[in-house]
N, C-alpha and C positions, 0 to 999 in steps of 0.2 A: 571182429571188426569188418565193416563193409569194405569192399575193394575200392569204393569211391571215396573213402575217408582218407584222402591223401594229404591232409593238413596236419596229421599227427607229427609232432616234432621227432626228427630222426634220432636225437640224443635226449633221452629222458632224464639223465643224470646231469644236472647243471654243473657238477664239480669236475666232470670228465670233459676235456676239451677235444680229444681226438679219439675217435672210435677205431679200435684196432683193425677190425675186419668189415669195412663197408661192403654192402651187398649189391652186386650188379643186378640180381634178380629183383630186389626191392626198387632199385633205381629204374629198372625196366617197367615194372608195374606202375609206379607213380608217373613216369614220363608218358606212358601210353594212356593212362586215365586222364591226365591233364591235357594231353593233346586232343583227346576226344571232347573234353569239356570246352576247350578254347575254340575248336573249329566246328563243332557240330551241336553244341548245347547252349544256345540255339545256333543254327547255321546262318551266317551273315555273309553275303557275297561281297559286301563292301569291306568287311574285315579280311576276307581272303585276298582281295586285291591289294590291300595295304601291306599285309603280312608277306605276300608273295613279292611285293616290291622290295621290302626290307631283305628278304631271303636272297633275292636276285643280286642285290648289291653286296651282301655279305659273302656270297659264294663266287663272286667275280674273280677271274684269274685262277680258279682252283685247278684247272687242267690246262697244261701247256707243255710243250716239249720242243727240243731243238735237235737237229741232226747235224753232225759235223762229219764232213767227208774230205779226206785229203789223200786217200790211198791212190786214187786215179792219177794224181799229180806226182806221185812218188814211184813211177815206173822205173824199172832197172835201167833203161836207156837214158832217161833224164838224170837219174842219180849218178850214173857213170860220168856224165859230162860235168857234174858239179865238182868233182874231185880236183880238176885242173883249173878252177876259176881263180883269177887274180882279183881279189875283192877290191883293192884300191883302184885298179884300172876300171873295173866295172862301175864303181861309184862315180868316178869322174865322167865316164862316158854317159852314164844315166843322167847326170846333172846337165851336161851339154845338150843331150837330146831333149831333155825336158824343157829347157829354155827355148830351144828352137820350136818345139811342138806347141808350147803355150802361146807363141806369137802367131801361129797359123790360125786360119778361120775355124778349122776343125777343133784345134786346141781350145780356142776361145769358147766355142760351143760346148765342148765337154766340161770345161771349167765352170761355165754358167750352169750347166746341168748338175754338176757336183754341188754347187752352192745351193741350188734349188732343192736338191735331194737332202742336203744337210738341214735346210730350213724345215722341210717336211718332217724329217726324222725328229727334229727338235720339238715341233708342234705335237707330233704323236707322243713323244716322251712326256710332254707337259700334260696331255690329256690322260695318259696312263697314270701319271703322278696324282692327278686330281681324282681319278676313279679309285685309286688305292686309298686315298684319304677318305673318300665317301664310304668305301668298304669298311674302314676302321671305325668311322663314326656310327655307321648303321648297325654294327655289332651290338652297341649299347641301346640303340633305338629298338631293335628287335627284342632284346631281353626285357626291356622296360614294358613293351606291349604285352609280352607273355606274362610278366609278373602281375600286371593289373588287368589282364584280359581286355585290353583296349586296342584302338587302332589310331594311334597318334604319331605324328612325326615331329612337329615343331617343338613341343614341350620337352620330350626326352633329348632332342637334338641340342637344345640349349643347356639342359640340366647336366648333361654328361660331355660337355665340350672339352674340358680339361683332360679327362681320362681318355676320351676318344682320340684326341691329338697325341697324347702320350703313347697310346697303342700304335698309332700310325708311324711315329718316329722310331719306335722300337723296331717295327717291322722293316722300315727302310734301312735302318742300321744293320739289322740282322741279315737282310738280303745282300747288302753291300759286302759285309764280312764273308758271307757264304760265297758270293761271286768271286771275291778276291782269293779265297782259299782254293776254290775249285779251279780258278784260272791258273794259280801257281802249280797245283798238282798236274793239271793237264799240260802245262808248259814243260814241267820237269820230265814227264814221260815222253812227250813229243820230241824234246831236244835229245833225250837219250836214244830214242828210236832213230832220229835223224843222224846223230853222231855215228852210231854203230853202222848205219847204212852207208853213209858217205865214206867212212874210213875203210869200208870193205870188210868189216868184222861180221862175217856170216851172211847168209842169203837174205834177200829182202823179205820174202814171205816168212822165213824163220824168225827174223827180227820183229816183224809185225805180230806174229802169234805170241812170241814171248812178251812183248809189250802189253798186249791185250790181257794175257794171263796175269801179269803183274798188276795191271790197273784194275782188273775186275774186283778183287777183294776191297780195294780202296773205294771204288765206286759204290759197292754194296753198303759198306759201312757208312760212307758219306751220305748216301741216300736215306738209309734207315735213321741216322742221327738227325737229319733234316726233318724227316716226317715226324719223329717222336717229339722234337722240340716244337714244331708247328702245332701238332695235336694238343700237347700240353698247354701251349699258349692260348689257343682258341677255345679249348674245352674247359680249362680250369683257371688260367691266369686272368682272362678277361672277366669271367664271373666274379673273381675275387676283387678285381678293380672296380667292378660295378657295385659290389656289396660294400666294400670298405672305402670307396671313393679315394683310392690311392693310385699312383702312377705305376708304370710297367715294372720298374726295377724293384720297388718295395713289394709289389704283388708277386713277383718271382720269388722273393725271399719267403713270403708266406707260403707259397706253393712248395718251396724247397723243404720247409719244416714238415709239411704233410707227407711229402715223398720220403723223407728220411724216417718218419715215424712208421710208414707202412708201404715200403716199395713194392712188396708182392701184390698189394691191392691194385696198384696202378699198372703193373705188368698184366695182371688178370684183366683189368679194364681194357687195355690195348688189345688183348686177345679177343675178348667179347665184342669189342667195337669192330674188329676185323671181320668177325663172323656176321655181325649185323650188316656190315657194308656189303659183304658177298650176297647176303639174303636180299638186300635192297636192290642190288644190281640184277639179281635173278627176277625179282618182281617187275622191275622197270622193263627188262628185256621181254618178259611175257606179255606185258601190257602193250608194248610196241608191236610185237608179233600179232597180237589179237586185233590190232587196228590196221593190219596189213602195212605196217611200217609208216603209216600216215603220220602218226604221232612223232616218230623219229625224224621225219622230214621237217615237221614244225619245230622240233627242238633244235634242228640244225640251222634254222634261219639266222642270219646275222642280227645281233643285238636283241631283237624281240624274241628269238628262240629261247634265250636264257630265261626271259620273264615267263614265257609260256610253260617252260619246264618247271619253274618255281611254283607257278600257279597250280599245275596239274599234280605235281609231286609234293605239294605243301605239307601234307601229313607226315611224310617221311622226313623232310627237313626239320619240321617242328619237333618230331620225336627225338631226332639226334641231338638237337639243341637242348631239349629238356633232359635227356638221358645223362648228359655230363653234369648238368646243374643239380639233378637229384642225387647223383653219385657224390658230388662235392658236398652236398648238404648233410650227408651222414657223418662228416667229420666234426660237426658241432654247430651250434646256433650262429656262431660268428661267421660261418661259411654258408649258411642256409639263406637263399634268396627269398624263401617263403613265397613261391609262385602261387598265385591265385588266392592268397590269404588276405589281400587287400583289394578294394574295389573303388572305382572312381564314380561318385554320384554327384551329379550337378556340378562337375568340375572341382569337387572338394574330396580330398582323400579321407575315406572312412575305413578304419581297420576293423575287420570282422571276419572271424574264421568261417570258411566256406561251409564246413559241416554243420555249424550252428544255423546258418541261413537255410540250408537244406532241411534241417530238422524242423525249423519254425514253419517253413512252407508246408511240410508234411502235416504238422499239427493243425494248421489252418484248414487244409483240405479235408 
């Protein structure tokens, strides 16, 4: 069989719905061949621009971090003064001082500044909310363009409106629950550290070290669980939503059936995915070094830098998207998105196996 014959059904036995051992090697081969066909056979700069736009929105907010620092405010001198604090007196004093302060010119100015800041934060939050919604919807636009080897936005945007919105709301709910759990854990450990420090139970540095040692396993487990859930959602649940036209929760149930049937396969997938990710980071780093870091500077530009990165690194992004789809396809026809097995001709959908088209073209030549 030719390596370009990537339309052969992954499951040849129609009676078997789940393949026990899906192959990462087969998924890699198919994803690579299909990526080459979509982006280079033939090469279309217009297609690259549109697919890069989809990839840019899909991968928005993928990297972010926050640093929390409170140690500098918890010096031993400050902590020793906390022990003798009369909380009720301090609260009354604070309220009286706050009333007097807000009536002064400086207080009015600061209150006004606080209100303006709150408005700005609200606007930024709304913008982020909208961008997350676009990110959810464009996941399906990208998959649809890859499936039909097309460069369209409006049609798949409308066709997958319901599942796209479901994906968005699931992500919002998941992030909210995650934030709540993380906040509770952080608060518990912080209050424990604060209590033992204020009551004089041990040295400040000793308490901080113990708190960090206790928190570290929870942070690692929490982070790994978050990454695994997010990877499974974007790599498998979203393609299932696209294929079956179902919402997030039913799609998770479908994925859960597959995971229970072959958990080792998905663990292996995560391991291979991690290796591919390291390889892609190495390739991108070498490319940036070869351009004397000019490419890295372009990637760092606000807003447009993400689009430039998506355009330049489009083959890598498309490969990763196809890799998960082709891995999922090996569990049966009901999970196979049949990428490149249908083509749009004169705005009418015509189902035609790609290998038959290639063979017919060969016979004519």
